[in-house]
ZAZA-582006 format. One record per residue (C-alpha): residue number from 1; chain; x, z, y. Coordinates in Angstrom, 2 decimals, padded with zeros to 5 digits. Layout:
BEGIN
{num: NUM | chaine: A | east: X | up: Z | north: Y}
...
//
This chain:
BEGIN
{num: 1 | chaine: A | east: 012.03 | up: -004.99 | north: 065.57}
{num: 2 | chaine: A | east: 010.37 | up: -005.79 | north: 069.03}
{num: 3 | chaine: A | east: 013.76 | up: -005.17 | north: 070.81}
{num: 4 | chaine: A | east: 015.53 | up: -007.91 | north: 069.07}
{num: 5 | chaine: A | east: 017.06 | up: -010.81 | north: 071.18}
{num: 6 | chaine: A | east: 014.89 | up: -013.99 | north: 070.51}
{num: 7 | chaine: A | east: 011.69 | up: -011.94 | north: 069.70}
{num: 8 | chaine: A | east: 008.90 | up: -012.05 | north: 072.21}
{num: 9 | chaine: A | east: 005.74 | up: -012.99 | north: 070.41}
{num: 10 | chaine: A | east: 003.60 | up: -010.75 | north: 068.18}
{num: 11 | chaine: A | east: 003.69 | up: -013.22 | north: 065.48}
{num: 12 | chaine: A | east: 007.42 | up: -012.68 | north: 065.15}
{num: 13 | chaine: A | east: 006.97 | up: -009.11 | north: 064.19}
{num: 14 | chaine: A | east: 003.72 | up: -009.27 | north: 062.13}
{num: 15 | chaine: A | east: 004.04 | up: -009.37 | north: 058.31}
{num: 16 | chaine: A | east: 002.67 | up: -012.54 | north: 056.92}
{num: 17 | chaine: A | east: 002.80 | up: -014.63 | north: 060.02}
{num: 18 | chaine: A | east: 004.77 | up: -017.90 | north: 059.87}
{num: 19 | chaine: A | east: 006.99 | up: -016.79 | north: 062.71}
{num: 20 | chaine: A | east: 007.85 | up: -013.51 | north: 060.98}
{num: 21 | chaine: A | east: 010.48 | up: -015.03 | north: 058.76}
{num: 22 | chaine: A | east: 012.33 | up: -016.03 | north: 061.87}
{num: 23 | chaine: A | east: 011.92 | up: -012.49 | north: 063.25}
{num: 24 | chaine: A | east: 013.10 | up: -010.95 | north: 059.99}
{num: 25 | chaine: A | east: 016.34 | up: -012.91 | north: 060.12}
{num: 26 | chaine: A | east: 017.14 | up: -012.18 | north: 063.80}
{num: 27 | chaine: A | east: 016.36 | up: -008.68 | north: 063.08}
{num: 28 | chaine: A | east: 018.65 | up: -008.32 | north: 060.06}
{num: 29 | chaine: A | east: 021.54 | up: -010.03 | north: 061.87}
{num: 30 | chaine: A | east: 021.38 | up: -007.38 | north: 064.84}
{num: 31 | chaine: A | east: 021.40 | up: -004.66 | north: 062.15}
{num: 32 | chaine: A | east: 024.44 | up: -006.34 | north: 060.65}
{num: 33 | chaine: A | east: 026.22 | up: -006.39 | north: 064.17}
{num: 34 | chaine: A | east: 025.68 | up: -002.51 | north: 064.37}
{num: 35 | chaine: A | east: 026.97 | up: -002.05 | north: 060.81}
{num: 36 | chaine: A | east: 030.20 | up: -004.06 | north: 061.77}
{num: 37 | chaine: A | east: 030.66 | up: -002.09 | north: 064.98}
{num: 38 | chaine: A | east: 030.32 | up: 001.19 | north: 063.05}
{num: 39 | chaine: A | east: 032.87 | up: 000.08 | north: 060.37}
{num: 40 | chaine: A | east: 035.22 | up: -000.91 | north: 063.30}
{num: 41 | chaine: A | east: 034.73 | up: 002.55 | north: 064.65}
{num: 42 | chaine: A | east: 035.78 | up: 004.12 | north: 061.41}
{num: 43 | chaine: A | east: 032.39 | up: 004.99 | north: 059.69}
{num: 44 | chaine: A | east: 032.71 | up: 005.29 | north: 055.99}
{num: 45 | chaine: A | east: 029.08 | up: 005.69 | north: 055.10}
{num: 46 | chaine: A | east: 026.41 | up: 003.71 | north: 056.82}
{num: 47 | chaine: A | east: 022.67 | up: 004.08 | north: 055.94}
{num: 48 | chaine: A | east: 020.24 | up: 001.58 | north: 057.45}
{num: 49 | chaine: A | east: 016.62 | up: 002.54 | north: 057.90}
{num: 50 | chaine: A | east: 013.93 | up: 000.00 | north: 058.80}
{num: 51 | chaine: A | east: 011.39 | up: 001.77 | north: 061.10}
{num: 52 | chaine: A | east: 009.24 | up: -001.20 | north: 061.92}
{num: 53 | chaine: A | east: 005.63 | up: -001.20 | north: 060.94}
{num: 54 | chaine: A | east: 005.04 | up: -004.93 | north: 060.11}
{num: 55 | chaine: A | east: 001.94 | up: -004.39 | north: 057.86}
{num: 56 | chaine: A | east: 000.96 | up: -006.61 | north: 054.93}
{num: 57 | chaine: A | east: 003.43 | up: -005.14 | north: 052.62}
{num: 58 | chaine: A | east: 006.49 | up: -005.47 | north: 055.00}
{num: 59 | chaine: A | east: 006.05 | up: -002.11 | north: 056.65}
{num: 60 | chaine: A | east: 009.40 | up: -000.42 | north: 056.70}
{num: 61 | chaine: A | east: 010.59 | up: -003.14 | north: 054.59}
{num: 62 | chaine: A | east: 011.21 | up: -006.05 | north: 057.03}
{num: 63 | chaine: A | east: 014.91 | up: -006.56 | north: 056.54}
{num: 64 | chaine: A | east: 016.29 | up: -009.32 | north: 054.44}
{num: 65 | chaine: A | east: 018.04 | up: -007.48 | north: 051.62}
{num: 66 | chaine: A | east: 020.49 | up: -010.25 | north: 050.48}
{num: 67 | chaine: A | east: 021.51 | up: -010.89 | north: 054.05}
{num: 68 | chaine: A | east: 022.40 | up: -007.25 | north: 054.86}
{num: 69 | chaine: A | east: 026.15 | up: -006.29 | north: 055.39}
{num: 70 | chaine: A | east: 027.32 | up: -005.19 | north: 051.79}
{num: 71 | chaine: A | east: 029.19 | up: -002.28 | north: 053.41}
{num: 72 | chaine: A | east: 025.83 | up: -000.43 | north: 054.05}
{num: 73 | chaine: A | east: 023.01 | up: 001.13 | north: 052.12}
{num: 74 | chaine: A | east: 019.51 | up: 000.79 | north: 053.13}
{num: 75 | chaine: A | east: 016.23 | up: 002.87 | north: 052.81}
{num: 76 | chaine: A | east: 012.65 | up: 001.63 | north: 052.18}
{num: 77 | chaine: A | east: 010.15 | up: 004.44 | north: 053.07}
{num: 78 | chaine: A | east: 006.45 | up: 004.47 | north: 052.42}
{num: 79 | chaine: A | east: 005.50 | up: 006.51 | north: 055.69}
{num: 80 | chaine: A | east: 007.26 | up: 006.66 | north: 059.12}
{num: 81 | chaine: A | east: 009.67 | up: 009.81 | north: 059.51}
{num: 82 | chaine: A | east: 009.11 | up: 010.50 | north: 055.78}
{num: 83 | chaine: A | east: 012.71 | up: 010.12 | north: 054.58}
{num: 84 | chaine: A | east: 014.95 | up: 012.74 | north: 056.02}
{num: 85 | chaine: A | east: 017.56 | up: 013.37 | north: 053.05}
{num: 86 | chaine: A | east: 020.41 | up: 011.67 | north: 054.80}
{num: 87 | chaine: A | east: 019.83 | up: 013.83 | north: 057.92}
{num: 88 | chaine: A | east: 019.42 | up: 017.00 | north: 055.90}
{num: 89 | chaine: A | east: 022.78 | up: 016.32 | north: 054.15}
{num: 90 | chaine: A | east: 024.66 | up: 015.78 | north: 057.58}
{num: 91 | chaine: A | east: 024.82 | up: 012.77 | north: 059.59}
{num: 92 | chaine: A | east: 027.35 | up: 012.27 | north: 062.41}
{num: 93 | chaine: A | east: 025.25 | up: 009.98 | north: 064.76}
{num: 94 | chaine: A | east: 022.35 | up: 007.70 | north: 064.87}
{num: 95 | chaine: A | east: 022.37 | up: 004.11 | north: 066.20}
{num: 96 | chaine: A | east: 018.97 | up: 002.72 | north: 067.40}
{num: 97 | chaine: A | east: 018.87 | up: -001.05 | north: 067.19}
{num: 98 | chaine: A | east: 015.93 | up: -003.11 | north: 068.70}
{num: 99 | chaine: A | east: 013.86 | up: -000.51 | north: 070.22}
{num: 100 | chaine: A | east: 010.85 | up: -001.26 | north: 072.49}
{num: 101 | chaine: A | east: 009.52 | up: 000.70 | north: 075.59}
{num: 102 | chaine: A | east: 006.64 | up: 003.22 | north: 075.39}
{num: 103 | chaine: A | east: 002.96 | up: 002.20 | north: 076.09}
{num: 104 | chaine: A | east: 002.26 | up: 001.26 | north: 079.64}
{num: 105 | chaine: A | east: 005.74 | up: 000.21 | north: 080.77}
{num: 106 | chaine: A | east: 005.40 | up: -002.66 | north: 083.09}
{num: 107 | chaine: A | east: 008.40 | up: -004.84 | north: 081.94}
{num: 108 | chaine: A | east: 008.59 | up: -003.61 | north: 078.35}
{num: 109 | chaine: A | east: 008.32 | up: -006.40 | north: 075.89}
{num: 110 | chaine: A | east: 005.65 | up: -005.45 | north: 073.46}
{num: 111 | chaine: A | east: 005.37 | up: -002.13 | north: 075.06}
{num: 112 | chaine: A | east: 003.48 | up: 000.30 | north: 072.91}
{num: 113 | chaine: A | east: 003.65 | up: 003.74 | north: 071.21}
{num: 114 | chaine: A | east: 003.13 | up: 003.82 | north: 067.49}
{num: 115 | chaine: A | east: 001.71 | up: 000.63 | north: 066.14}
{num: 116 | chaine: A | east: -001.70 | up: 000.81 | north: 064.54}
{num: 117 | chaine: A | east: -003.07 | up: 003.69 | north: 066.55}
{num: 118 | chaine: A | east: -004.65 | up: 003.79 | north: 069.85}
{num: 119 | chaine: A | east: -002.10 | up: 005.79 | north: 071.90}
{num: 120 | chaine: A | east: -002.07 | up: 005.94 | north: 075.45}
{num: 121 | chaine: A | east: 000.44 | up: 008.63 | north: 076.11}
{num: 122 | chaine: A | east: 002.52 | up: 011.01 | north: 074.21}
{num: 123 | chaine: A | east: 004.21 | up: 014.23 | north: 075.38}
{num: 124 | chaine: A | east: 006.84 | up: 016.65 | north: 074.02}
{num: 125 | chaine: A | east: 006.66 | up: 019.88 | north: 075.89}
{num: 126 | chaine: A | east: 005.37 | up: 017.92 | north: 079.00}
{num: 127 | chaine: A | east: 007.94 | up: 015.08 | north: 078.75}
{num: 128 | chaine: A | east: 006.32 | up: 011.69 | north: 078.37}
{num: 129 | chaine: A | east: 008.08 | up: 009.83 | north: 075.35}
{num: 130 | chaine: A | east: 007.77 | up: 006.66 | north: 073.26}
{num: 131 | chaine: A | east: 009.14 | up: 005.87 | north: 069.87}
{num: 132 | chaine: A | east: 012.76 | up: 006.32 | north: 071.02}
{num: 133 | chaine: A | east: 011.86 | up: 010.00 | north: 071.81}
{num: 134 | chaine: A | east: 010.03 | up: 010.43 | north: 068.36}
{num: 135 | chaine: A | east: 013.13 | up: 009.06 | north: 066.34}
{num: 136 | chaine: A | east: 015.56 | up: 011.02 | north: 068.51}
{num: 137 | chaine: A | east: 013.59 | up: 014.28 | north: 068.02}
{num: 138 | chaine: A | east: 013.61 | up: 013.53 | north: 064.18}
{num: 139 | chaine: A | east: 017.32 | up: 013.19 | north: 064.14}
{num: 140 | chaine: A | east: 017.81 | up: 016.14 | north: 066.52}
{num: 141 | chaine: A | east: 015.94 | up: 018.37 | north: 064.11}
{num: 142 | chaine: A | east: 019.07 | up: 018.10 | north: 061.90}
{num: 143 | chaine: A | east: 021.49 | up: 018.15 | north: 064.80}
{num: 144 | chaine: A | east: 022.23 | up: 014.28 | north: 064.60}
{num: 145 | chaine: A | east: 022.84 | up: 012.77 | north: 068.11}
{num: 146 | chaine: A | east: 021.73 | up: 009.34 | north: 069.09}
{num: 147 | chaine: A | east: 024.57 | up: 007.65 | north: 070.48}
{num: 148 | chaine: A | east: 023.45 | up: 003.99 | north: 070.94}
{num: 149 | chaine: A | east: 020.10 | up: 002.21 | north: 071.82}
{num: 150 | chaine: A | east: 019.62 | up: -001.44 | north: 072.10}
{num: 151 | chaine: A | east: 016.59 | up: -003.48 | north: 073.04}
{num: 152 | chaine: A | east: 015.19 | up: -004.81 | north: 076.46}
{num: 153 | chaine: A | east: 016.16 | up: -003.41 | north: 079.69}
{num: 154 | chaine: A | east: 013.05 | up: -001.03 | north: 079.84}
{num: 155 | chaine: A | east: 013.74 | up: 000.48 | north: 076.44}
{num: 156 | chaine: A | east: 017.28 | up: 001.05 | north: 077.42}
{num: 157 | chaine: A | east: 016.31 | up: 002.70 | north: 080.74}
{num: 158 | chaine: A | east: 013.67 | up: 004.91 | north: 079.05}
{num: 159 | chaine: A | east: 016.35 | up: 006.04 | north: 076.44}
{num: 160 | chaine: A | east: 018.88 | up: 006.94 | north: 079.05}
{num: 161 | chaine: A | east: 016.35 | up: 008.78 | north: 081.02}
{num: 162 | chaine: A | east: 015.67 | up: 010.88 | north: 078.06}
{num: 163 | chaine: A | east: 019.00 | up: 011.24 | north: 076.37}
{num: 164 | chaine: A | east: 021.27 | up: 011.27 | north: 079.34}
{num: 165 | chaine: A | east: 023.94 | up: 009.07 | north: 080.95}
{num: 166 | chaine: A | east: 026.44 | up: 009.56 | north: 077.91}
{num: 167 | chaine: A | east: 024.20 | up: 007.30 | north: 075.89}
{num: 168 | chaine: A | east: 025.51 | up: 003.67 | north: 075.17}
{num: 169 | chaine: A | east: 022.97 | up: 001.01 | north: 075.68}
{num: 170 | chaine: A | east: 022.92 | up: -002.70 | north: 075.10}
{num: 171 | chaine: A | east: 020.20 | up: -004.75 | north: 076.81}
{num: 172 | chaine: A | east: 019.71 | up: -008.11 | north: 075.03}
{num: 173 | chaine: A | east: 016.78 | up: -009.17 | north: 077.11}
{num: 174 | chaine: A | east: 014.72 | up: -008.48 | north: 080.47}
{num: 175 | chaine: A | east: 011.07 | up: -008.31 | north: 080.03}
{num: 176 | chaine: A | east: 009.01 | up: -010.22 | north: 082.59}
{num: 177 | chaine: A | east: 005.78 | up: -009.39 | north: 080.77}
{num: 178 | chaine: A | east: 004.45 | up: -008.02 | north: 077.51}
{num: 179 | chaine: A | east: 005.13 | up: -011.24 | north: 075.71}
{num: 180 | chaine: A | east: 007.81 | up: -012.90 | north: 077.78}
{num: 181 | chaine: A | east: 011.45 | up: -012.30 | north: 078.67}
{num: 182 | chaine: A | east: 014.70 | up: -013.57 | north: 079.86}
{num: 183 | chaine: A | east: 016.97 | up: -013.32 | north: 076.91}
{num: 184 | chaine: A | east: 020.56 | up: -013.37 | north: 075.84}
{num: 185 | chaine: A | east: 021.14 | up: -015.89 | north: 072.98}
{num: 186 | chaine: A | east: 021.24 | up: -014.04 | north: 069.53}
{num: 187 | chaine: A | east: 024.83 | up: -014.96 | north: 068.84}
{num: 188 | chaine: A | east: 026.17 | up: -013.33 | north: 071.99}
{num: 189 | chaine: A | east: 023.67 | up: -010.35 | north: 071.74}
{num: 190 | chaine: A | east: 025.04 | up: -009.61 | north: 068.29}
{num: 191 | chaine: A | east: 028.61 | up: -009.48 | north: 069.77}
{num: 192 | chaine: A | east: 027.37 | up: -007.11 | north: 072.38}
{num: 193 | chaine: A | east: 025.63 | up: -004.84 | north: 069.81}
{num: 194 | chaine: A | east: 028.77 | up: -004.76 | north: 067.68}
{num: 195 | chaine: A | east: 031.01 | up: -003.79 | north: 070.54}
{num: 196 | chaine: A | east: 028.37 | up: -001.35 | north: 071.67}
{num: 197 | chaine: A | east: 028.31 | up: 000.43 | north: 068.26}
{num: 198 | chaine: A | east: 032.17 | up: 000.78 | north: 068.21}
{num: 199 | chaine: A | east: 032.13 | up: 002.16 | north: 071.75}
{num: 200 | chaine: A | east: 029.25 | up: 004.55 | north: 071.11}
{num: 201 | chaine: A | east: 031.06 | up: 005.94 | north: 068.00}
{num: 202 | chaine: A | east: 034.30 | up: 006.44 | north: 069.82}
{num: 203 | chaine: A | east: 032.91 | up: 009.86 | north: 071.11}
{num: 204 | chaine: A | east: 030.51 | up: 011.68 | north: 068.67}
{num: 205 | chaine: A | east: 030.02 | up: 014.45 | north: 071.46}
{num: 206 | chaine: A | east: 028.86 | up: 011.94 | north: 074.26}
{num: 207 | chaine: A | east: 025.17 | up: 012.77 | north: 073.68}
{num: 208 | chaine: A | east: 023.78 | up: 016.17 | north: 072.57}
{num: 209 | chaine: A | east: 021.16 | up: 016.04 | north: 069.66}
{num: 210 | chaine: A | east: 017.70 | up: 015.72 | north: 071.28}
{num: 211 | chaine: A | east: 015.54 | up: 018.83 | north: 071.09}
{num: 212 | chaine: A | east: 012.33 | up: 018.82 | north: 072.95}
{num: 213 | chaine: A | east: 012.45 | up: 022.53 | north: 072.97}
{num: 214 | chaine: A | east: 011.23 | up: 025.56 | north: 071.20}
{num: 215 | chaine: A | east: 008.31 | up: 026.40 | north: 070.82}
{num: 216 | chaine: A | east: 007.19 | up: 022.84 | north: 070.98}
{num: 217 | chaine: A | east: 003.90 | up: 021.27 | north: 072.11}
{num: 218 | chaine: A | east: 003.10 | up: 017.73 | north: 071.21}
{num: 219 | chaine: A | east: 000.11 | up: 016.24 | north: 073.15}
{num: 220 | chaine: A | east: -001.39 | up: 012.87 | north: 072.62}
{num: 221 | chaine: A | east: -003.73 | up: 011.08 | north: 074.78}
{num: 222 | chaine: A | east: -005.60 | up: 008.28 | north: 072.98}
{num: 223 | chaine: A | east: -007.41 | up: 005.22 | north: 074.32}
{num: 224 | chaine: A | east: -010.81 | up: 006.12 | north: 072.59}
{num: 225 | chaine: A | east: -012.22 | up: 009.01 | north: 070.67}
{num: 226 | chaine: A | east: -011.68 | up: 007.75 | north: 067.17}
{num: 227 | chaine: A | east: -008.50 | up: 009.57 | north: 066.36}
{num: 228 | chaine: A | east: -009.62 | up: 012.82 | north: 068.06}
{num: 229 | chaine: A | east: -012.81 | up: 012.89 | north: 066.20}
{num: 230 | chaine: A | east: -010.77 | up: 012.93 | north: 062.84}
{num: 231 | chaine: A | east: -007.90 | up: 015.09 | north: 064.06}
{num: 232 | chaine: A | east: -010.10 | up: 017.97 | north: 065.20}
{num: 233 | chaine: A | east: -010.43 | up: 019.11 | north: 061.58}
{num: 234 | chaine: A | east: -006.76 | up: 019.37 | north: 060.93}
{num: 235 | chaine: A | east: -005.21 | up: 022.83 | north: 060.80}
{num: 236 | chaine: A | east: -002.99 | up: 023.55 | north: 063.89}
{num: 237 | chaine: A | east: -004.29 | up: 020.73 | north: 065.90}
{num: 238 | chaine: A | east: -006.49 | up: 021.42 | north: 068.88}
{num: 239 | chaine: A | east: -008.80 | up: 019.02 | north: 070.79}
{num: 240 | chaine: A | east: -008.18 | up: 019.44 | north: 074.52}
{num: 241 | chaine: A | east: -010.90 | up: 017.01 | north: 075.69}
{num: 242 | chaine: A | east: -012.50 | up: 013.86 | north: 074.45}
{num: 243 | chaine: A | east: -009.32 | up: 011.80 | north: 074.02}
{num: 244 | chaine: A | east: -006.50 | up: 014.31 | north: 074.06}
{num: 245 | chaine: A | east: -005.20 | up: 016.51 | north: 071.14}
{num: 246 | chaine: A | east: -002.29 | up: 018.84 | north: 070.91}
{num: 247 | chaine: A | east: -000.30 | up: 020.68 | north: 068.20}
{num: 248 | chaine: A | east: 002.03 | up: 023.64 | north: 068.96}
{num: 249 | chaine: A | east: 004.58 | up: 025.20 | north: 066.59}
{num: 250 | chaine: A | east: 007.96 | up: 026.97 | north: 066.69}
{num: 251 | chaine: A | east: 009.86 | up: 023.60 | north: 066.45}
{num: 252 | chaine: A | east: 009.21 | up: 020.01 | north: 067.17}
{num: 253 | chaine: A | east: 009.29 | up: 019.16 | north: 063.25}
{num: 254 | chaine: A | east: 006.70 | up: 021.84 | north: 062.53}
{num: 255 | chaine: A | east: 004.37 | up: 020.60 | north: 065.27}
{num: 256 | chaine: A | east: 005.00 | up: 016.82 | north: 064.30}
{num: 257 | chaine: A | east: 004.07 | up: 017.66 | north: 060.59}
{num: 258 | chaine: A | east: 000.96 | up: 019.40 | north: 061.77}
{num: 259 | chaine: A | east: -000.15 | up: 016.53 | north: 063.83}
{num: 260 | chaine: A | east: 001.12 | up: 013.37 | north: 062.28}
{num: 261 | chaine: A | east: 001.13 | up: 013.76 | north: 058.51}
//
């Protein structure tokens, strides 16, 4: 949700805030733009998943249902990365709309990694990643490629560095600080996203499904010792030092399940 055109303040993405209703509307309309682009490219089944942790009952449920394009279906999940049925059944491509940059990115609007936790850095087999990397690895577990990423310029650059030059990106704003940006007006941004989705789906082989490698080590550096104190008791998780933990398994998904759930 942080990567939407017109969104720049935390109050626009936090459940229960007065400005959140504006944010929800802007968010839903960018999703609709991607749905229209997918339909124009020939998609016959489109599933929308809200991955925004808004809090206060809106977590993974921030979309405005009766404003969604009627040609899609949508998922409300209880835990992030919980719902995988559509991936397991076979999904041709994923389109990531309204992404933000990882924690510590200078010009990333609302830059962070996993809301609600004190993350400093996250690595998959030594590669520094953010939430784009997490979601791409989830899709890649079931051989689904990510073909489109939209958001601010920093998020788009991060995605291309990770997924390659074949990735279609649509930058709808340029961050000039964590809560400030030069933005494209929402109406034009939606046109760009629709065109980007159509273009991205014109070549389903443009980007390979993302696999961090096998075996896979997930390493997390926290800002404090609270999470490592708790995670040290979890099977398959090793505390490296005061603020760093890691989980290693044969695949990314196995390592993620040991560490995250």
